[in-house]
N, C-alpha and C positions, 0 to 999 in steps of 0.2 A: 600822400603821393600827388604831387602838383598836376593839375589838369587831367585827373584820372577820368572824370566824367565829361570833360569838355570835348567838343568836335575838333578834330585835328585835320588840317588840310593834307589830303593824300599826296599831293605834290611835294609837300615838305618831308613826308615819310619817305617818298621814293628818292628825293635828292639826298637825304641822310643816308639811305640804304646804299646808294651809289657811292657816296664818299667813303663809307666804312668799307665796302666790298673792294673798292680799287685800292685803298690803303693796304688792306690785308693781303690783296693778291701781289702787290709789289714786294711786301715783306716776305710773302711766301716764296716768291721767285728767288730770292736770294738765300733760301734755305734748302733748295733741292739738293738730294744726296749726290755725292761724287761717284764717279766710276769705281772707286776703290771700296765703296760700301756695298754690302750684301744686298741692302734694299734697293739699290740702283738697279742691280741685275735682276731681282724679283720683279721690279716695275717694268723693265725691258721685255721679260718673258711674258708678262701679263699683256703688255702693249702689243707684242707679236700675235699673242693669241686672239687679241681683239680684231686684228686686221683682217682675218679670214674667217667667216662665219661657219663654213663647213669644218674647218679645222677645230674651231671652238666647240661645236656640238659634239664632234666625235671625242675630243679630249674630255669634255665633261661626263660624257656617257661612260668612258672608260674609268674615270675617277670615280663615278657613282657606283659602278658594278665592283670595283677593286676589292671592297670588304669581303665580298662573297667568293672570291677567288683564293682557294686555299693552297694550290700547288703552283710551282713555277711554270709548269706546262700550261695550266690554264690562263695564267697571267699572259705568257707568250702568245698563246692562240688568240686571245682576246685583243691584244695589241695588233696582231696582224689583221684580224677581222675588222676592227674598227678603223684602222689608219690606212689600210690597203685602199679603201675607197677615196682617199684624199691625199695619196701619196705624192701626186704632182704638186700639191700645195705645201708640201713639208720642206724643212731645210735639208740640204744634201746630207748632212751628217745623220739625220734620222732616217733617211731613205736608205743610206747604206746600212745602218743597223738592222733594218728590217730585211734587206736583201741577204745578209750573211748569217742570219740566225735561223738555222734549221731546228725543227723540234728535237728534244731530247739531245741537245748538245751543251757543251760548256758555254758557248756564246749565248745560246738561248736563255739558259738559267742566269747568266750574267745580265742580260737585257732585262729579264723578269725582275731580278733583284734590284737593278738600278731603277726600273720604272716604279717599284713599290717604294724605294728609298726616296726618290724625288717627290712622289705623292705625300709621303709622310713629312718630309721637309717643308712642302707647301702648307700641309696641315698645321704644322708647328708654328707657322707664321700667324694663323688665325685662331690657334687653340693654345691655351697657356700652359697646360700640363695635364697629367693624369692624377698625381698624388697631392696631398695637402702640402708637402714640402715643395714640389715643383710649383704649385700655385702660389705659395708663399714667396718663392723666388721671383716669380713673374710680377706679382703685384708690388713687391719691394722695388723692382726695377721701375715700375710705373711711378711709384712714390718718389724715387730719386729725380725722376724727369719732371716732377711737380704735377702729377696726375692722380686723381682718385680712381676707384674701380667699382665695378658691380660684377659679381661672379654668376655665371649661368651654367648649370650642369647639363652637358650635352646628353642627347637622347631622343629616339624617336618614340613612336607611340607605345604606351605602356599596355601590355595584353593580358596581364594577370595581376593578382593582389600581391604576390611575392615581389614582383618588380616594383609596384607602387610603394610598398613598404620599404624597399631598398632606396628608393628615391628619396622618401622622408628621412630615412636614416642617414643617407649621404649628406643632406643639408644639416641635419643635427650634428654630424660629426664635424662638417666644415665649420660651423659656427663655433663649437666648443674647441676646435683645434687651432682656429686662426684668431680667436678673440684675444687670447693672452699675447700672441705674437704682435698683432697690429697695435695693441695697447702699449707696448714698449716703444713704439716709434716716437721720435721727437716731434713736437707739435709744428704743424703747417697751418698757419691762420687762415690761408685761402682755401685749403682743403677740409679743415676740421671745424670751421665755423660758417654759418650763413648770417644773414642780417638779424636773425633772432637769437643766435647763440650757438652753442656747440651742437655738432652733427655727428652721427656715428661713422667711424672710419671703415667698419666692417659692413658691406653692402652686398646683398645677394638678390638675384632675380629668380623667380620660380614660375613654373607652368601649372596651373591648377589641374589641368587634365592629366598630368603625370602622377597625381596623388591618388588616382583611382583607376581601375582596369576599364571602367565604363563610364566615361564623362559624357552623359547623354542629355543633350538639351530638351529631348522629348519628355524626360522624367526630371524636371527641375528640382522638385522636392527631395526625391531620394538621392539624386546626385549631390545636391547641396549638403545633405546631411552627412554623407560619406566623406566628401572633401573637407568639410569643417572638422571632422573628427581627426584627420591627418594634419590639417593646417594649424590647429590650436597649439600643439606642442612646439612647432616651429615659430610661431609668433611669441609664444611665452618664453622660449629660449633666447629670441631676439631681444625682447625687453630686458631680460636678466643679464645679457652679455653685451648690452649697448650696441645692438646691430640693427640695420635697416633691412626691410624685406620689401621688394618690388613685384607686383604681379605683372607677368607678361601677358600679352594678348596673342591669340592665335587666329584661327579662320573665322570668318563671319558667323558661321553657324553656332558657335559657342561664345560669341561677344556678349550677348545679353545675359546669359547664365554666369559668365565669368564676372561681369559687373555686379550682378545680383548677389553672388556668393561673397565678393569682396565687401559689399555694403552690409550684408547680413552679419558677418563675423565681426566686423569692426564697430557694430552697434551693440555687441556684447559687452557687459560691464567690465570684464577684464581688458578689454582692447579699446574701449570707446574714447579714452584720452591718449591712445598711443598715436604719436604723430609721425614716427619714423617708418611710414608705409607709404605706397604709391601704386599706380596701375598705369598701364599703357593706353594711349589712344592713337588710332590709326587714320592719318589724314586722307588717305585715298577712299575712305568710306564717306559717302554724303551724309550719313547719320552722325558723324563725329561731333559736330556742333551740338546737336541735341543731347548726346551723351555727355559732353561737358557741361551743359546747362543742368542736366539731372545730377551730375556729381557735384557740382558747385552748391546747389541747393541742398543736397543731402549732407554735404560737409558742414553747412551752416547749421542744419538741424543737429547733426552729431556734436558740434561745438568744437571740433578739432580739425585743422586743415590737413590735406594729404598732398603728396606729390603727383604730378602728371608728367610722364615721359611722352612727348609727342614725337612720333615717327611718321614716316610716309606710308609704311606697310610692305610686308614681304611676301604676301600670298597672291598677288594679282593674277598670275597665270592660272593657279588653282581655282580662285574664285570665278574667273571668267569661263573656264572649261566646265566646271560644275554647273554653273548657271545655264549655260547653253545645253548641257546634256540633259538637265531636268526641266528645262522650259521656265525657268524661274528668272525674275528680274535680276540683272547684274548688280551686285551690292557694292561695286567700286566704281570709281571714275574710270572711263575707258581711254582717256588721254591723259599723258603725264602732265601737261600744263594745268589740267583741272586739279589734279592732286597737289601740285605745287601752289597753286593759288589758294586752295583750301588750307594748306599748311600755314599760309601766311594769314588768313582770316582767324585760324584758330590760335595763332601766336598772339595776335592782338588780344583776343578774348582772354587768353591765359594771363598775360601781363597785366590787364585790366582787372583780373580777378585773383591776383596773386596772394591776397590775404588769405584765400581759402584753397586755391589751387596752386601749389608751388610749381613753378615752370622748369622743366628739363627739356631742352631742345636736342633731339637726337638726329643729327644729319651730318653728311659730308659735303652737302651742297652749299657753297659759299654764298651764293645768293640768299638762300633760306636763313642761314645763320646771320648773315649781315642785316637782313630784315629784322630779325629778332633783337639784334643789338640796337638797330635804329629805333625800334619802339620802346626799348628799355631806356634809351637815352631820352627820348622825348617824354616819356612818363617819369623821368627822373627816378628810376629804380636803381639802386646800387648794384654793382656787379655781383655781390654774394647773395643777392635776392633770387637768383636763378642759377642754372648751370647748363653747360653744353656737353653733350654725350656723343661719343664716336666708338667705332668698333675696333677691337684689338686686332692689330696687323694692317690696318687700313689708314691711309692718308696720315702717317705718323708725323710727317713734317707740319701738317696743318694743325694737328693737335698739340704739337709743341709750340706752335706759334701762338695759339690762343692761351696756353698755359702761361707763356712768358709775358703775355699782355694783361696778366692779372685775373683771368677768368678760371673758375672752377671747371676743369675738365674731367668728366668721368668716362672711363673706358669700359665698355661692355665686354667683359672678359670670359669667354666660354672655357670650360675645362672638362675633362673626361677622357675616355679611351680615344685614341686617335683614329683607329680604323672604323669603329662604330660612328665616329664623328664625321666621317666623310660626306654624309648628307648635308651637314651643316656647312662644310668646305664648299660643296657644290653650289649651294645657295649664295654663298659669299662671292664665289667666282662669278656666278651669273650676275650678281648685283655689280660687281666691279666691271663687267664687261659688256652690259646691256647697251644697246644703241643709245639710249636716253640717259645713260649714267653720267653724272657730273664728273666722277673720277676719271671715266674714260675720255670724256671731252678735255679734261684739264691735263691729260697726259700727252695729248697730241702736240706736235710741233706747230707753231704759227697759231696759237690759240687766239680766237676772237673774243676778247674780254667783254665787249658790248653784248655779245651773244650770251655769254656765260652768266652776266649779271642782269639779263632782261627781265623785266616784270612778266611773270607768267600770264597775266591778263593781256599784255601786249602780244605775247606769243599766241594766245588764244585767238585773237583778231586776225592773225595771219594764217591759222589753221582752218581748213574747210571743216564744216560741221560734219559729223559721222551721220550717214544716212540711217534712218531707222531700219531695224532688222525686220525684213518681211518674210513671213513663212509662205513658201509656195509648195503646193502639193500637200501630201499627207504629213502630219507631224503628231507625235504622241501627246496624249493629254498629260499635262505636268502632274507629278506627284504633289501632294500637299506638303508644304515645308512646316513640320511640326516643331521646329526650333522657334517659330514665331508664336509669341504669346496669344495672339489673336486667333490663330488656328487652333491652338490647343483649347482655348476657351470655347470655340465654336464646337469641337468635338465633344467636349464634356457636356455642353447643352444638349447636343444630339443624344448622348447617351442617357441623360436624364429624360429627355422627351420620350425616347424609345422604351425606357423602362416603365414609363406610365402607360404604355400599350401592351405590356406583357400579359400573357395568360388569355388573350382573345381566341375565339374560335373562327376558323376561316373555312369557307365552303369552296367546293370545286366550281370553277366558272367555265362554262362551255357555251359558245355563241351568246356571250352576255347574259347568260342565264345561270343563276346560283343553284347549286345542287348540294344538299346536306345528306350526308350518309350515316348510318349509325356507327360504322367503325370509324375510329379516330386515330391519327397519328399524333403523338405528343413529342414536341421538340423542347429539349432542355438545354440550358446553358451548360456547356461541357465543363467549365470551370466551376460551376456551382450547381450540381444536379438538383437541388431543391427548387431552383428557379426555373419555372415553365415559361419558355418564350411564347408558345401558342400551340393550339391544337387544330389540325387540319383535316377535313373529311378524307377518308381513304377511298380511292376510286377502285371500282371492280371491273369486271369484263364489259358490263353494260356501258359504263361511263367511258371506258377506253375506246369502244366502238363509236360512241357518240362523238368523241373528240376526233377520231380519224375521219369520220364522215364530214365534221365541221371543217376540218383542215383541207379535205379534198375539195369541198365546195368553195372555200375562201381562196384555194390555189387558182382555180379557173378565173375568178374575178381579178386576182392579184396579177395573173400573168398577162392580162391585157390592159393593165393600168400604165399610163405614160411613165417612162423611166424617171423623168424629173421629179414627178410627183412621188414615186417610191423612195428616190434619194431624199427628197425633202422630209419625207415621213421618218426615215432613219435619223436624220439630222434633228428633228424635233425630239425624238426619243433621247439622243445624246444630250441635247440642251436639258431635258428634264432630269436625266441622270446627273448632269453637272450641278444642276440647281439644288438637287437634293443629295449631294455627294456625301456630306457629313451624316445625313440620317441613314443612308443605306450602308455606309461604313459601320455605324454604330450597330445596326442590325447584325452584320457579319460579325463583329466583335462578341456580341451577346449569344448569337445562335451557333457560331462556328468556333468560338474561342481563339479568334485570330487577333494577333497584335495590330495596333492601329496602322502601322505602315503597311502591313500585308493587306488588310481590309481596304485601305485607301487605294492600293495598287490594283486590288480586284475590280473595284469600281471604275478606275481609270482605264483599265483594260476594256471593260464593257463599253465605255465611251469610245475608245479606240475602234472596237469592231464596228460600231454604227457608223463611224466617220469613214473608216476605211472602206466598207462595202458601199456606202453612198458615193464615194469618189470613183470606185471601180465601176459601179453601174453607169455612170456617166461616160467613163472612159471607154467601156465596151460597147456602149450605144453608138459611139462614133469610131468605128475601127479605121485604121490607117489604110 
C-alpha cells in the first residue's frame, strides 16, 4: 500500500473529500425518484413528518405502542388521544378523519384498520419479511440491483432461555435455508470477491445478548460461557455453509463483554483461522479508537484478519439518559460533530490497518462516505478492499449510485415479524428525522451543499463548547458501574480482604469504652452457614442503660454545637463511607448474602442520608 505510513497533508485529504462528495452529489441529484414512484411518496410523507416536531413525536409514540393494541377500539382510542393534542398541526384530511370517527362505528374501525395497515406498509419499507422465502425474495431484489446484504433477526430483549434457543434456531434455519439458494446465483465479481479472493454471499448479523436470557456484564465469565455455548453451532454452520457472521454492538454497558466474547471464541482452535467474521465499532464512543487498537493487536496475535463495521451509533438518547440518571460519566460524545470527526479519525485508522481490520463503512452521510473514499484513494487501496453499508429502505438512490460506480454495497437487512419489529421501525424513523440527520438535511429543498460536506472539525469551531454539568443542591450518590472491569476487580479485592478478617470477636463500644460480655451473637454467611463472619458481644439491660445515658449526655453537647460543624461532621462520615465503599459492600455481601448491586446501593443510600441531612441542617439554620 503506497504511502501507508507516510504523513499525508490534511488539506489534500479535505480537497479530495470535497471533490468526491460534490461529484457524488451531482450524480445523486440526477437519480431522485419521480412522482410516479412509491419511494417518492414515502419520502414526502417522511419529509412532512420532519417539519413539525410535535406531530413527529406523537406519530412515533403511536407507532411504538401499536403492537400492544389488540382491538380496533384501542387503536382508535389511541389515535384520538395522541393526535388530538396536535390536531391543529395535522393535514385537513387527517383532522376530518378524527372528527367523524366515533367509537364503535364502522368509520372508527375503518380508521383503525387503515392506521395499522399504513404502519405495516411503512414497516415493510425497512423490514425485508418474516419467512425465509420472503427474505430470499428481498435479497434477490438487492442482488439484481448490484447490492450485497447482511441479515438481522428483529427482536427486543430476550427474557427467558426458550426465547434464546429460538433465536439461535432461527439463525441456524436461516443459514441452512438460504445457503443453497444464494449458491445458485450467477457470480457477481464486485459482490462475491474482495482484493484477497472469494467472500461469502450469505451474510448474517447477530446480537450476542439475544443468545442468553441474562447477558450480564457484572458476571462476564458466566455470561461468556453461556453465550459461547450457543454461538459455536452458528459459527460452525457458517463455516460449513460458506456464510459470514457479524457481531452487532449494542449499548455501552455490554460493549467490553461483547468484544471479549468475540475474541475468546475466535481464539478457539475450531475458529482461529475463520476469517469470515466481524464486529461493530461505534464512533460516537470516545473509547472507540482504543477498542480498534485492541482488536488490531489481537487480530495480529490470532493470525487471521476480521472485518470491522464502523457506525456512528444508535443508542445516544439511551446512553445520555442512563448516565444522567445514575450519575455516571457520559460514554458518548455529546455533540454530533464530535461523533462525525471521530468517525473520520477511525476511518483513517481502519484503512491504514486494512491488513488486519477489513473496513466496512456503514453510513448514509455523504461527507463521511466521501472522506472514506478519499483516504482509500490516497492510500491506493482498491475498491474491493473495503465495502460501504447502508440500511434497508433508506437512501436507496444513494446506495444504487455507489453500486453503479463499482463499490461493494452491503444492505443491512432486518427480517422478522412486522408488529414486534415496530421498535426497530421507530428507531429508523427517529434516525431519518432527527434534527442532525444527513438524510433529513438532504431531503430539504435548496440544500446548502457546502454545509452538507463541511469538515466536522470546522463545524466544531463554530459550535459553542458545552458548559460542564454542575450539580446544585442534593444529588444521589452514583451506584458503582460493575460493567467496568476496574470496578469488578476492586470489588473482588475487597471481598478477599474482608474474608481475611472473618471470625473476629467484636466488643460493645459505649462512650469509647470497649465492653466484652460472656454472651456472644454469632453472625454467619447466609449463603455458606459454615462461614462465620464474626462474633459480637450481646448487650444486656445494664449495657442498654449505659448506652441510653451516654446518648443523653452526648445530645446535650451536640445540640449546642454550631450547625456548620455538625453538617461537616456528616460530610466527613459520607466521605469515609465513599472511600471504603467496596469494603463496606463486601461486608454486606458476606454477612447479609446480598448481591453486589444491592450491597453497593445500600452503601450509596447511607452516603445519601449523610449528605442530605447535612444540606438540610444548613438550610433549616437559615429559614426564609
